[in-house]
C-alpha positions as CSV (number, residue, x, y, z in Angstrom):
1,M,19.0,-11.0,-13.3
2,I,19.0,-13.2,-10.4
3,R,21.8,-14.6,-8.1
4,N,21.4,-18.2,-8.7
5,P,18.7,-20.0,-10.6
6,E,19.7,-23.5,-8.8
7,L,18.5,-22.1,-5.5
8,W,14.9,-22.6,-6.8
9,E,13.9,-25.5,-4.5
10,S,14.7,-23.6,-1.3
11,G,12.6,-20.7,-2.5
12,E,9.8,-23.0,-3.5
13,L,9.5,-24.7,0.1
14,K,9.3,-21.1,1.4
15,I,6.4,-20.4,-0.7
16,N,4.7,-23.6,-0.2
17,W,4.7,-22.9,3.5
18,V,3.1,-19.4,2.9
19,R,0.6,-20.7,0.5
20,H,-1.0,-22.6,2.8
21,H,-1.4,-19.8,5.4
22,M,-2.6,-17.4,2.8
23,P,-6.2,-18.4,2.3
24,L,-7.5,-15.3,0.7
25,L,-5.1,-15.4,-1.9
26,E,-5.7,-19.1,-2.3
27,G,-9.4,-18.2,-2.9
28,L,-8.5,-15.3,-5.6
29,D,-6.3,-17.8,-7.2
30,K,-9.0,-20.1,-8.0
31,E,-11.3,-17.3,-9.2
32,F,-8.7,-15.4,-11.3
33,K,-7.6,-18.8,-13.1
34,E,-11.2,-19.0,-14.2
35,S,-11.8,-15.3,-15.3
36,K,-8.4,-14.3,-16.5
37,P,-8.8,-10.7,-15.5
38,F,-5.2,-9.6,-16.5
39,K,-5.2,-11.8,-19.7
40,G,-2.8,-9.8,-22.2
41,L,-1.4,-7.3,-19.6
42,K,1.8,-6.6,-18.2
43,V,2.3,-6.1,-14.6
44,A,5.2,-4.4,-13.2
45,L,6.0,-5.1,-9.4
46,S,8.4,-3.5,-6.9
47,V,7.6,-5.0,-3.5
48,H,9.9,-6.6,-1.1
49,L,10.9,-10.0,-2.7
50,E,10.0,-12.5,-0.3
51,A,7.6,-15.7,-0.2
52,K,4.5,-13.6,0.4
53,T,5.3,-11.2,-2.4
54,A,6.0,-14.7,-4.4
55,R,2.5,-15.7,-4.0
56,L,0.9,-12.6,-4.8
57,C,3.1,-12.8,-8.1
58,E,1.8,-16.5,-8.7
59,V,-2.0,-15.1,-8.2
60,L,-1.6,-12.3,-10.8
61,A,0.2,-14.8,-13.2
62,H,-2.5,-17.3,-12.9
63,G,-4.8,-14.3,-13.6
64,G,-3.3,-14.1,-17.1
65,A,-1.0,-11.2,-16.3
66,E,2.7,-11.4,-17.8
67,M,4.8,-10.7,-14.5
68,F,7.8,-8.3,-14.4
69,I,9.4,-8.4,-10.8
70,T,12.0,-6.5,-8.9
71,G,12.6,-5.8,-5.3
72,S,11.9,-2.6,-3.3
73,N,14.8,-2.9,-1.0
74,P,18.2,-4.3,-1.7
75,L,18.4,-6.4,1.5
76,S,15.1,-7.6,1.7
77,T,15.2,-9.8,-1.5
78,Q,15.7,-13.4,-1.0
79,D,17.5,-15.0,-3.9
80,D,16.1,-18.4,-3.2
81,V,12.6,-17.0,-3.9
82,A,13.6,-15.2,-6.8
83,A,15.0,-18.2,-8.3
84,A,11.7,-20.2,-7.7
85,L,10.0,-17.4,-9.3
86,V,12.0,-17.6,-12.5
87,H,11.6,-21.3,-12.4
88,E,7.8,-21.0,-12.8
89,G,8.4,-18.7,-15.8
90,L,8.0,-15.5,-14.1
91,N,10.5,-12.5,-15.1
92,V,12.6,-11.4,-12.2
93,F,15.5,-8.8,-11.8
94,A,16.7,-8.7,-8.5
95,V,19.4,-10.0,-6.2
96,H,20.0,-9.9,-2.3
97,G,22.5,-6.9,-1.3
98,A,22.3,-5.4,-4.7
99,T,24.5,-2.4,-5.2
100,P,23.0,0.9,-6.0
101,E,23.4,0.4,-9.7
102,E,21.9,-3.1,-9.5
103,Y,19.0,-2.1,-7.6
104,E,18.4,1.0,-10.3
105,S,18.8,-1.5,-13.1
106,G,16.0,-3.9,-11.7
107,I,13.8,-1.0,-11.4
108,R,14.4,-0.1,-15.2
109,R,14.2,-3.6,-16.4
110,V,10.6,-4.2,-15.2
111,I,9.6,-0.7,-16.6
112,E,11.1,-1.2,-19.9
113,A,9.0,-4.2,-20.2
114,G,6.3,-1.6,-20.9
115,P,3.6,-2.2,-18.0
116,N,-0.1,-1.9,-18.1
117,I,-0.2,-2.2,-14.3
118,I,2.2,-1.1,-11.6
119,I,2.3,-2.4,-8.1
120,D,4.6,-0.4,-6.1
121,D,6.0,-0.3,-2.7
122,G,7.6,3.1,-1.9
123,G,7.0,4.5,-5.1
124,D,10.4,3.6,-7.0
125,L,8.5,2.3,-10.0
126,V,6.0,5.5,-10.5
127,T,9.0,7.9,-10.1
128,M,11.3,6.1,-12.5
129,I,8.6,5.6,-15.3
130,H,7.5,9.3,-14.9
131,D,11.3,10.7,-14.9
132,N,13.0,8.7,-17.4
133,Y,10.4,6.5,-19.5
134,P,7.3,9.3,-20.2
135,E,6.8,7.5,-23.6
136,L,5.6,4.4,-21.9
137,I,2.8,6.1,-19.5
138,P,0.2,5.9,-22.3
139,N,0.3,2.1,-21.7
140,V,-0.3,2.3,-18.1
141,I,-3.8,1.7,-17.0
142,G,-2.9,2.4,-13.4
143,G,-1.2,1.5,-10.3
144,C,-1.2,0.4,-6.4
145,E,0.8,1.8,-3.8
146,E,1.8,-0.5,-0.7
147,T,3.2,1.8,1.8
148,T,2.9,5.2,3.8
149,T,6.0,6.6,2.1
150,G,5.1,5.5,-1.3
151,I,1.6,7.6,-0.8
152,L,3.4,10.7,0.6
153,R,5.6,10.7,-2.6
154,L,2.4,10.2,-4.8
155,Q,0.8,13.1,-3.2
156,A,3.5,15.3,-3.7
157,M,3.5,14.4,-7.5
158,D,-0.4,14.6,-7.8
159,R,-0.6,18.2,-6.2
160,A,2.0,19.3,-8.6
161,G,0.0,17.9,-11.7
162,K,2.9,15.6,-12.4
163,L,1.3,12.1,-11.8
164,K,0.1,10.9,-15.0
165,F,-2.2,7.7,-14.3
166,P,-4.7,6.7,-11.5
167,M,-3.1,5.1,-8.5
168,M,-4.9,3.1,-5.9
169,L,-3.9,4.1,-2.1
170,V,-3.8,0.3,-0.8
171,N,-1.8,1.5,2.0
172,D,-4.9,3.6,3.3
173,A,-7.3,0.7,2.8
174,A,-8.7,-0.2,6.5
175,C,-7.7,-3.9,6.1
176,K,-4.2,-3.0,5.2
177,H,-2.7,-0.2,7.6
178,F,-5.2,-1.3,10.7
179,F,-3.6,-4.8,10.6
180,D,-0.6,-4.8,8.4
181,N,0.9,-1.3,9.9
182,R,-0.1,-2.0,13.5
183,Y,-0.1,-5.8,14.0
184,G,2.3,-7.0,11.2
185,T,5.1,-4.3,11.6
186,G,4.6,-4.6,15.5
187,Q,5.5,-8.2,15.5
188,S,8.1,-8.3,12.6
189,V,9.8,-5.6,13.9
190,W,10.5,-7.4,17.0
191,D,11.1,-10.6,15.4
192,G,13.8,-8.9,13.3
193,I,15.7,-7.5,16.4
194,N,15.4,-10.5,18.7
195,R,16.5,-12.9,16.3
196,T,19.3,-10.6,15.3
197,T,20.5,-9.4,18.7
198,N,19.7,-12.6,20.9
199,L,19.1,-10.0,23.7
200,I,16.3,-9.5,26.0
201,V,13.9,-6.7,25.6
202,A,12.1,-6.9,29.0
203,G,13.5,-4.2,31.4
204,K,15.0,-2.2,28.7
205,D,14.0,1.4,27.7
206,V,13.0,1.4,24.0
207,V,12.2,4.4,22.2
208,V,10.0,4.5,19.4
209,A,10.2,7.6,16.8
210,G,7.1,7.9,15.3
211,Y,3.4,7.2,16.6
212,G,1.6,6.3,13.3
213,W,-0.1,3.1,12.8
214,C,3.4,1.3,12.5
215,G,4.8,3.2,15.6
216,K,1.6,2.1,17.5
217,G,2.4,-1.7,16.7
218,V,6.1,-1.2,17.6
219,A,5.2,0.4,21.0
220,M,2.7,-2.1,21.9
221,R,4.4,-5.2,21.3
222,A,7.6,-3.5,23.1
223,K,5.2,-2.9,26.2
224,G,4.0,-6.5,25.8
225,L,7.9,-7.8,25.8
226,G,8.2,-6.0,29.2
227,A,10.1,-2.8,28.0
228,R,9.5,0.8,29.3
229,V,8.6,2.7,26.1
230,I,9.4,6.3,25.1
231,V,7.6,7.6,21.9
232,T,8.9,10.5,20.0
233,E,6.8,12.7,17.6
234,V,6.3,15.9,15.7
235,D,2.8,15.7,15.3
236,P,1.1,16.9,18.7
237,I,-2.4,15.2,18.2
238,K,-0.3,11.9,17.7
239,A,1.6,12.8,20.9
240,M,-1.1,13.2,23.0
241,E,-2.7,9.8,21.8
242,A,0.9,8.2,22.8
243,V,0.7,9.9,26.3
244,M,-3.2,8.4,26.8
245,D,-1.9,4.8,25.7
246,G,0.4,4.9,29.0
247,F,3.9,5.8,26.9
248,R,6.3,8.5,28.0
249,V,6.7,11.2,25.2
250,M,9.7,13.4,24.9
251,S,12.0,14.9,22.2
252,M,14.6,12.4,20.7
253,K,17.5,14.6,22.3
254,E,15.8,13.9,25.6
255,A,15.3,10.3,24.9
256,A,18.9,9.7,23.5
257,P,20.6,9.4,27.1
258,I,18.0,6.8,28.3
259,G,17.2,4.4,25.3
260,D,18.7,1.0,25.2
261,I,16.8,0.4,21.8
262,F,15.8,3.0,19.3
263,V,13.2,2.2,16.4
264,T,12.4,4.7,13.9
265,V,9.2,4.2,12.3
266,T,8.5,7.8,10.6
267,G,9.1,7.6,7.1
268,C,11.2,10.8,7.2
269,E,14.9,11.5,7.1
270,D,17.3,12.5,9.8
271,V,15.4,11.2,12.8
272,I,18.5,10.3,14.6
273,T,21.4,12.1,14.0
274,K,25.0,13.1,14.9
275,E,23.8,15.1,18.2
276,H,21.7,12.0,19.4
277,F,24.5,9.3,19.0
278,L,27.0,11.4,21.2
279,L,24.3,11.3,23.9
280,M,23.5,7.7,23.7
281,K,24.8,5.1,26.4
282,D,27.5,2.7,25.7
283,G,26.0,-0.1,24.0
284,A,22.7,1.6,22.4
285,I,21.3,-0.2,19.4
286,C,19.4,1.5,16.6
287,C,17.4,0.1,13.8
288,N,14.9,1.3,11.4
289,A,11.4,0.0,10.5
290,G,10.5,3.0,8.1
291,H,10.8,2.5,4.3
292,F,14.0,3.9,3.1
293,D,17.5,3.7,5.3
294,C,17.8,7.6,6.1
295,E,16.1,7.8,9.2
296,V,18.9,6.6,11.3
297,S,21.7,8.7,9.9
298,V,24.4,6.0,9.4
299,R,26.2,8.7,7.3
300,D,26.5,10.8,10.5
301,L,27.6,8.0,12.6
302,K,30.2,7.0,10.1
303,E,31.5,10.7,10.3
304,I,32.0,10.7,14.2
305,A,33.1,7.1,14.7
306,V,36.8,6.6,15.6
307,S,36.4,2.8,14.2
308,E,33.6,0.6,13.0
309,G,33.4,-3.4,12.5
310,I,31.0,-6.2,12.6
311,A,29.8,-6.8,16.1
312,R,27.5,-10.1,15.1
313,A,25.7,-11.0,11.8
314,N,23.9,-8.1,10.5
315,I,25.0,-5.8,13.4
316,Q,27.7,-3.0,12.7
317,E,29.3,-1.7,15.5
318,Y,30.4,2.1,15.7
319,A,33.1,3.3,18.3
320,L,33.0,6.9,19.5
321,A,35.6,9.1,20.8
322,N,33.8,9.3,24.2
323,G,34.6,5.7,24.6
324,R,30.8,4.4,23.9
325,K,29.7,2.0,21.1
326,V,26.7,2.3,19.2
327,Y,25.1,-0.6,17.0
328,V,23.1,-0.4,13.8
329,I,21.1,-3.5,12.7
330,A,20.7,-4.2,9.0
331,E,22.8,-1.0,7.9
332,G,19.7,1.2,8.8
333,R,17.5,-0.6,6.5
334,L,14.0,-2.3,7.1
335,V,14.7,-4.2,10.3
336,N,11.9,-6.4,10.0
337,L,12.8,-7.5,6.2
338,A,16.5,-7.0,6.4
339,A,17.1,-8.9,9.5
340,G,14.1,-11.1,9.4
341,D,11.1,-12.4,7.3
342,G,8.8,-9.5,7.3
343,H,5.1,-9.5,8.1
344,P,3.3,-12.8,9.3
345,A,1.8,-14.7,6.2
346,E,-1.8,-14.3,7.7
347,I,-1.5,-10.4,7.9
348,M,0.1,-10.1,4.2
349,D,-2.9,-12.2,3.0
350,M,-5.3,-9.5,3.8
351,S,-2.7,-6.8,2.3
352,F,-2.1,-8.8,-0.8
353,A,-5.6,-9.6,-1.3
354,I,-6.3,-5.7,-1.5
355,Q,-3.5,-5.3,-4.0
356,A,-4.8,-8.2,-6.2
357,L,-8.6,-7.0,-5.8
358,S,-7.3,-3.1,-6.4
359,A,-5.4,-4.3,-9.7
360,N,-8.6,-5.9,-10.7
361,Y,-10.8,-2.9,-9.9
362,L,-8.3,-0.8,-12.2
363,V,-8.7,-2.9,-15.4
364,E,-12.5,-3.2,-14.7
365,N,-13.1,0.8,-14.3
366,K,-10.4,2.1,-16.3
367,A,-12.9,4.2,-18.4
368,A,-14.6,5.5,-15.5
369,L,-11.3,6.4,-13.6
370,R,-9.8,8.3,-16.6
371,Q,-13.2,10.4,-16.7
372,A,-12.9,11.4,-13.2
373,Q,-9.5,12.7,-13.6
374,G,-8.2,16.3,-14.1
375,P,-8.8,19.6,-12.3
376,G,-12.5,19.4,-13.2
377,G,-12.9,15.7,-12.3
378,E,-14.1,14.0,-9.2
379,Y,-10.9,13.3,-7.3
380,G,-9.2,16.6,-6.5
381,P,-6.2,18.5,-7.9
382,G,-4.7,16.2,-10.2
383,G,-7.5,13.4,-9.8
384,M,-5.1,10.7,-10.0
385,L,-5.3,9.2,-6.6
386,H,-8.0,6.7,-5.6
387,N,-8.9,5.2,-2.2
388,V,-9.6,1.6,-2.3
389,P,-13.4,1.2,-2.7
390,A,-15.3,0.2,0.5
391,E,-16.7,-2.7,-0.9
392,V,-13.0,-4.2,-1.8
393,D,-12.2,-3.6,2.0
394,N,-15.3,-5.3,3.4
395,E,-14.8,-8.2,0.9
396,V,-11.4,-8.8,2.2
397,A,-12.7,-8.5,5.8
398,R,-15.8,-10.8,5.2
399,R,-13.4,-13.2,3.4
400,K,-11.1,-13.5,6.5
401,L,-13.9,-13.8,9.1
402,A,-15.1,-16.5,7.1
403,D,-11.7,-18.2,7.0
404,W,-11.7,-17.8,11.0
405,G,-15.0,-19.4,11.2
406,I,-16.6,-16.3,12.5
407,T,-20.2,-14.9,11.8
408,I,-21.2,-11.5,12.6
409,D,-24.7,-9.7,12.8
410,K,-26.3,-8.0,9.8
411,L,-28.5,-5.0,9.8
412,T,-32.2,-5.7,9.5
413,D,-34.0,-3.4,7.0
414,K,-35.7,-1.6,9.9
415,Q,-32.1,-0.9,11.3
416,R,-30.9,0.3,8.0
417,I,-33.5,2.8,7.6
418,Y,-33.1,3.9,11.3
419,L,-29.3,4.5,10.6
420,Y,-29.4,5.8,7.1
421,G,-32.9,6.7,6.1
422,E,-34.9,5.4,3.2
């Protein structure tokens, strides 16, 4: 299920470009071709389907995996990249602009393949297999979750004892959230906003909702572009951190009349709603950088708008009864992917290296992981959630530093004893 198989050459150009800028995956590709760690295994993957993701799929396939691929967001799928993967012999079920029914069909198709490894971004694959295909769960060795939203869903399932196979918390790895969430999101969000609006950021008031790692990156880059930045938060400690980082902090109701550009980065729903839209100045621009399209309540905006239309490609205009207009980029979906190309290749090189190594870790340690599960096991309530091992994180960091040509000091035996004892 792809849009047009004849688009493959355009997609191959995109994949070739990122291939040259993802040296960690290139190194793993060579290693996996030799060791074939996934030989005889099926991998179901639901991640934003663009060129960097395609490179991860290639690496896993070269490691012996039979790949079944869908997108994790209807507007982030690139049809030419999907066609290129099909041209390489991989199984892809995704189209750009998929209807809710088409999106769900893609999720179902990759699950119905009977996967042994799941690589998820947002939790849709894991949720679907538990809710609708419990008979396939015994086939699953485990999975890897890419994003904060997905981990929150997994934690809720695990607390309830509903999660039935091990999941690696890839998003929580240091080489993922420190760099992907902060520097990747920070740059790619503003890439998407700037290329879509063609407006200046300097001198504007930017409201960033949420001051987690992604929000930190968005606020930092907005400041660097010359904006006056306001942060809204529900967590008092994160709010204090934003103040000490030099940003104004206030409620969304207070920020609504001030902001020129609003970016939600919370992973929650109804962050900007009817009461806020009605307070906004004429020409305010709203967009979302959280996983699902529920943070900016487009539903509320449609309800109070007297008319709506296309203001510019990928920008919807809503005219309100008070005479003001509010604009929404990419229908409130992920602005960095639905209105851009996502995180830079060099950043995703680290994140996807962790994905590949975590999947390999699941295969190599499946017996030990199973033994540690359950209420009496090593890993807590349901025993199914596992942090990425420190050695995997450190290996990715070492490889990245080596690629940059950077050497660092090592502890001497004496220093190690001083710090950690015998």
